[in-house]
C-alpha positions as a Python dict, from the first residue, in 0.01 Angstrom:
ca = {
    (1, 'M'): (0, 0, 0),
    (2, 'P'): (-4, -84, -374),
    (3, 'D'): (-241, -356, -489),
    (4, 'G'): (-81, -701, -502),
    (5, 'H'): (172, -632, -224),
    (6, 'Q'): (181, -789, 118),
    (7, 'R'): (280, -589, 422),
    (8, 'P'): (655, -596, 487),
    (9, 'H'): (627, -808, 804),
    (10, 'Q'): (445, -1075, 599),
    (11, 'A'): (709, -1090, 326),
    (12, 'H'): (929, -1342, 507),
    (13, 'P'): (860, -1663, 700),
    (14, 'R'): (782, -1649, 1068),
    (15, 'A'): (1062, -1898, 1123),
    (16, 'F'): (1320, -1624, 1073),
    (17, 'R'): (1154, -1396, 1328),
    (18, 'W'): (1139, -1683, 1577),
    (19, 'A'): (1504, -1773, 1512),
    (20, 'A'): (1607, -1415, 1577),
    (21, 'S'): (1399, -1403, 1897),
    (22, 'V'): (1592, -1699, 2042),
    (23, 'E'): (1924, -1562, 1911),
    (24, 'L'): (1983, -1836, 1654),
    (25, 'I'): (2040, -1579, 1381),
    (26, 'P'): (2126, -1208, 1388),
    (27, 'V'): (1837, -961, 1392),
    (28, 'A'): (1996, -802, 1087),
    (29, 'V'): (1891, -1104, 881),
    (30, 'V'): (1525, -1043, 963),
    (31, 'Q'): (1561, -673, 894),
    (32, 'A'): (1716, -748, 557),
    (33, 'L'): (1433, -985, 468),
    (34, 'E'): (1180, -714, 545),
    (35, 'T'): (1318, -511, 259),
    (36, 'V'): (1234, -785, 5),
    (37, 'P'): (912, -684, -178),
    (38, 'A'): (623, -926, -211),
    (39, 'L'): (534, -1083, -544),
    (40, 'Q'): (285, -880, -748),
    (41, 'R'): (-29, -1042, -876),
    (42, 'G'): (-11, -1097, -1251),
    (43, 'R'): (342, -951, -1277),
    (44, 'C'): (548, -1263, -1213),
    (45, 'D'): (560, -1630, -1311),
    (46, 'A'): (433, -1760, -976),
    (47, 'R'): (109, -1956, -1002),
    (48, 'E'): (-190, -1794, -836),
    (49, 'S'): (-400, -2008, -606),
    (50, 'D'): (-753, -2080, -723),
    (51, 'G'): (-880, -2035, -370),
    (52, 'V'): (-1110, -2269, -180),
    (53, 'R'): (-1432, -2356, -359),
    (54, 'P'): (-1740, -2539, -229),
    (55, 'V'): (-1753, -2916, -279),
    (56, 'D'): (-2047, -3082, -452),
    (57, 'W'): (-2259, -3260, -190),
    (58, 'K'): (-2293, -3553, -432),
    (59, 'D'): (-1917, -3612, -406),
    (60, 'V'): (-1940, -3597, -28),
    (61, 'E'): (-2223, -3849, -18),
    (62, 'A'): (-2034, -4082, -255),
    (63, 'T'): (-1730, -4070, -25),
    (64, 'L'): (-1906, -4137, 307),
    (65, 'P'): (-1950, -4518, 269),
    (66, 'H'): (-1575, -4553, 209),
    (67, 'L'): (-1465, -4361, 519),
    (68, 'P'): (-1407, -4503, 868),
    (69, 'R'): (-1722, -4458, 1073),
    (70, 'P'): (-1577, -4187, 1305),
    (71, 'V'): (-1437, -3993, 1008),
    (72, 'A'): (-1769, -4012, 823),
    (73, 'A'): (-1936, -3877, 1138),
    (74, 'M'): (-1700, -3578, 1148),
    (75, 'V'): (-1780, -3504, 783),
    (76, 'Q'): (-2152, -3509, 859),
    (77, 'I'): (-2109, -3280, 1159),
    (78, 'M'): (-1917, -3029, 948),
    (79, 'R'): (-2181, -3052, 679),
    (80, 'F'): (-2471, -2972, 911),
    (81, 'S'): (-2313, -2719, 1150),
    (82, 'N'): (-2074, -2424, 1168),
    (83, 'C'): (-1806, -2665, 1291),
    (84, 'R'): (-1445, -2630, 1179),
    (85, 'A'): (-1228, -2935, 1114),
    (86, 'E'): (-1025, -2863, 1427),
    (87, 'D'): (-1350, -2844, 1625),
    (88, 'A'): (-1463, -3184, 1500),
    (89, 'V'): (-1146, -3375, 1586),
    (90, 'I'): (-1137, -3249, 1948),
    (91, 'M'): (-1507, -3294, 2030),
    (92, 'R'): (-1572, -3445, 2375),
    (93, 'G'): (-1885, -3513, 2573),
    (94, 'C'): (-1785, -3264, 2842),
    (95, 'D'): (-1779, -2983, 2586),
    (96, 'L'): (-2141, -3040, 2483),
    (97, 'T'): (-2448, -2881, 2641),
    (98, 'M'): (-2722, -3123, 2542),
    (99, 'M'): (-3029, -2923, 2639),
    (100, 'G'): (-3316, -2793, 2432),
    (101, 'V'): (-3384, -2838, 2064),
    (102, 'V'): (-3041, -2701, 1970),
    (103, 'W'): (-2732, -2824, 2158),
    (104, 'E'): (-2425, -2608, 2214),
    (105, 'Y'): (-2067, -2719, 2167),
    (106, 'K'): (-1785, -2506, 2306),
    (107, 'P'): (-1452, -2633, 2166),
    (108, 'A'): (-1182, -2668, 2431),
    (109, 'S'): (-909, -2529, 2201),
    (110, 'P'): (-1078, -2311, 1941),
    (111, 'K'): (-891, -2128, 1669),
    (112, 'N'): (-945, -1789, 1832),
    (113, 'Q'): (-895, -1890, 2195),
    (114, 'W'): (-637, -1613, 2242),
    (115, 'R'): (-909, -1350, 2193),
    (116, 'E'): (-1193, -1540, 2363),
    (117, 'E'): (-1049, -1610, 2707),
    (118, 'N'): (-1125, -1270, 2862),
    (119, 'S'): (-1398, -1146, 2631),
    (120, 'P'): (-1772, -1208, 2672),
    (121, 'I'): (-1821, -1103, 2309),
    (122, 'H'): (-1585, -1342, 2136),
    (123, 'K'): (-1707, -1671, 2282),
    (124, 'R'): (-1719, -1934, 2010),
    (125, 'V'): (-2018, -2167, 2019),
    (126, 'V'): (-2105, -2435, 1764),
    (127, 'H'): (-2481, -2487, 1742),
    (128, 'I'): (-2581, -2851, 1699),
    (129, 'G'): (-2916, -2917, 1532),
    (130, 'P'): (-3117, -3241, 1517),
    (131, 'R'): (-2920, -3396, 1229),
    (132, 'C'): (-2588, -3344, 1403),
    (133, 'Q'): (-2733, -3466, 1731),
    (134, 'E'): (-2835, -3792, 1568),
    (135, 'V'): (-2477, -3845, 1449),
    (136, 'I'): (-2319, -3752, 1782),
    (137, 'R'): (-2545, -3972, 1997),
    (138, 'R'): (-2395, -4284, 1839),
    (139, 'F'): (-2050, -4185, 1966),
    (140, 'L'): (-2124, -4059, 2317),
    (141, 'Q'): (-1917, -4237, 2583),
    (142, 'P'): (-1938, -4279, 2963),
    (143, 'D'): (-1602, -4102, 2991),
    (144, 'L'): (-1693, -3740, 2919),
    (145, 'Q'): (-1326, -3644, 2882),
    (146, 'A'): (-1270, -3892, 2598),
    (147, 'Y'): (-1262, -3775, 2237),
    (148, 'L'): (-1573, -3892, 2053),
    (149, 'F'): (-1415, -3977, 1719),
    (150, 'S'): (-1121, -4200, 1801),
    (151, 'P'): (-882, -4345, 1540),
    (152, 'R'): (-843, -4643, 1772),
    (153, 'E'): (-1206, -4728, 1713),
    (154, 'S'): (-1148, -4692, 1339),
    (155, 'R'): (-861, -4942, 1358),
    (156, 'V'): (-1071, -5197, 1550),
    (157, 'E'): (-1357, -5167, 1299),
    (158, 'Y'): (-1114, -5197, 1007),
    (159, 'Q'): (-959, -5515, 1147),
    (160, 'A'): (-1302, -5665, 1217),
    (161, 'R'): (-1416, -5586, 863),
    (162, 'R'): (-1104, -5746, 714),
    (163, 'A'): (-1157, -6057, 923),
    (164, 'A'): (-1521, -6083, 813),
    (165, 'L'): (-1427, -6051, 444),
    (166, 'R'): (-1144, -6304, 463),
    (167, 'K'): (-1210, -6603, 238),
    (168, 'T'): (-930, -6834, 352),
    (169, 'K'): (-862, -6980, 695),
    (170, 'R'): (-578, -6846, 905),
    (171, 'T'): (-263, -7055, 876),
    (172, 'P'): (-106, -7226, 1181),
    (173, 'S'): (181, -6978, 1175),
    (174, 'E'): (-65, -6687, 1185),
    (175, 'L'): (-248, -6844, 1477),
    (176, 'R'): (80, -6886, 1667),
    (177, 'R'): (189, -6530, 1597),
    (178, 'K'): (170, -6312, 1906),
    (179, 'R'): (8, -5974, 1879),
    (180, 'N'): (236, -5678, 1935),
    (181, 'L'): (90, -5503, 2239),
    (182, 'K'): (317, -5202, 2194),
    (183, 'P'): (331, -5126, 1821),
    (184, 'R'): (565, -4853, 1701),
    (185, 'R'): (284, -4662, 1532),
    (186, 'A'): (-28, -4706, 1745),
    (187, 'P'): (-341, -4495, 1677),
    (188, 'G'): (-365, -4184, 1892),
    (189, 'A'): (-647, -4075, 2120),
    (190, 'R'): (-786, -3848, 1849),
    (191, 'N'): (-742, -3758, 1486),
    (192, 'S'): (-549, -3455, 1370),
    (193, 'V'): (-687, -3231, 1099),
    (194, 'N'): (-419, -3375, 870),
    (195, 'S'): (-516, -3739, 937),
    (196, 'F'): (-881, -3640, 892),
    (197, 'Q'): (-796, -3499, 550),
    (198, 'Q'): (-581, -3799, 459),
    (199, 'C'): (-875, -4034, 516),
    (200, 'V'): (-1093, -3825, 287),
    (201, 'R'): (-820, -3807, 22),
    (202, 'K'): (-769, -4187, 20),
    (203, 'A'): (-1142, -4251, -7),
    (204, 'C'): (-1177, -4010, -301),
    (205, 'R'): (-892, -4175, -487),
    (206, 'K'): (-1031, -4520, -413),
    (207, 'I'): (-1363, -4447, -582),
    (208, 'G'): (-1216, -4228, -855),
    (209, 'I'): (-1372, -3888, -781),
    (210, 'P'): (-1197, -3550, -754),
    (211, 'V'): (-1025, -3512, -420),
    (212, 'W'): (-1204, -3263, -196),
    (213, 'T'): (-1083, -3114, 130),
    (214, 'V'): (-1249, -3080, 468),
    (215, 'L'): (-1210, -2702, 437),
    (216, 'Q'): (-1439, -2714, 135),
    (217, 'L'): (-1715, -2852, 356),
    (218, 'R'): (-1725, -2525, 545),
    (219, 'H'): (-1742, -2327, 222),
    (220, 'S'): (-2027, -2545, 96),
    (221, 'R'): (-2212, -2497, 422),
    (222, 'A'): (-2164, -2119, 394),
    (223, 'T'): (-2297, -2123, 37),
    (224, 'Q'): (-2605, -2322, 137),
    (225, 'V'): (-2682, -2101, 436),
    (226, 'R'): (-2634, -1782, 237),
    (227, 'Q'): (-2875, -1902, -32),
    (228, 'Q'): (-3145, -1967, 228),
    (229, 'Y'): (-3078, -1700, 492),
    (230, 'G'): (-2873, -1433, 321),
    (231, 'L'): (-2528, -1299, 397),
    (232, 'E'): (-2612, -1216, 758),
    (233, 'G'): (-2727, -1573, 813),
    (234, 'A'): (-2403, -1711, 675),
    (235, 'A'): (-2198, -1481, 899),
    (236, 'A'): (-2404, -1573, 1205),
    (237, 'S'): (-2391, -1946, 1138),
    (238, 'L'): (-2027, -1983, 1044),
    (239, 'G'): (-1855, -1702, 1233),
    (240, 'D'): (-2085, -1692, 1535),
    (241, 'T'): (-1978, -1391, 1744),
    (242, 'V'): (-1601, -1418, 1695),
    (243, 'E'): (-1600, -1180, 1399),
    (244, 'A'): (-1923, -1001, 1483),
    (245, 'A'): (-1950, -663, 1650),
    (246, 'A'): (-2086, -646, 2004),
    (247, 'V'): (-2408, -477, 1898),
    (248, 'Y'): (-2500, -771, 1674),
    (249, 'A'): (-2381, -1052, 1902),
    (250, 'E'): (-2715, -1162, 2045),
    (251, 'K'): (-2896, -1113, 1718),
    (252, 'N'): (-2647, -1332, 1534),
    (253, 'R'): (-2653, -1599, 1806),
    (254, 'E'): (-3029, -1635, 1780),
    (255, 'L'): (-3010, -1653, 1402),
    (256, 'A'): (-2739, -1921, 1425),
    (257, 'K'): (-2962, -2126, 1657),
    (258, 'R'): (-3253, -2092, 1415),
    (259, 'I'): (-3039, -2213, 1126),
    (260, 'A'): (-2912, -2511, 1327),
    (261, 'R'): (-3269, -2600, 1428),
    (262, 'E'): (-3403, -2585, 1074),
    (263, 'I'): (-3123, -2727, 859),
    (264, 'G'): (-2873, -2873, 1109),
}
């Protein structure tokens, strides 16, 4: 395959393959699209992506005070663990094993669940060190099935903060106004990765710093771990055993626990 080309089956959107599978369009359309060559790097006018780069921890720390408390907690957990954004938003008490110096978190719907269900090798585990544990403890709830970082809690805290900062008294009409118990856009039980990112984006713009993404947190974590523990340490901490070969599974797991214990 020449450099700069994608494989033919990647040269057209998945939507067309799906549409053909449910007989919304003829299969011939998909077959025709497969003949369209991919764009070649440096040989067309399309802009190349710069890729995902690490974020400066100073920018992260400057953003934290301007984020809702649950969102700031998710940022901290991603900073100090091998947690993905999708892992953070679905974290529940029932998914945590809070034993020993290093806790274990097994996401209920991990990114690679399709390969993990029947494989003892590809089990994804997020190792939670002391710093992450300190953050999580403040959000633990009696209901172990409840999501820890709820946007509903963010809304309540936001309204309480607005009320505390209010300088004028509420008018009689405001006092008579009945609260809508069934609003059209009520906060959900948990954040999505998109709403997580939106909160970060708004906070960055509010304080006038470059907008960073939650994906960059993972890259920054990888950079930090690699500097201290080498490439194998970064692979063990961030990828756990999902991408690792069976022969290195236990070795990588122990290294990931060590990293979580020392800098998590």
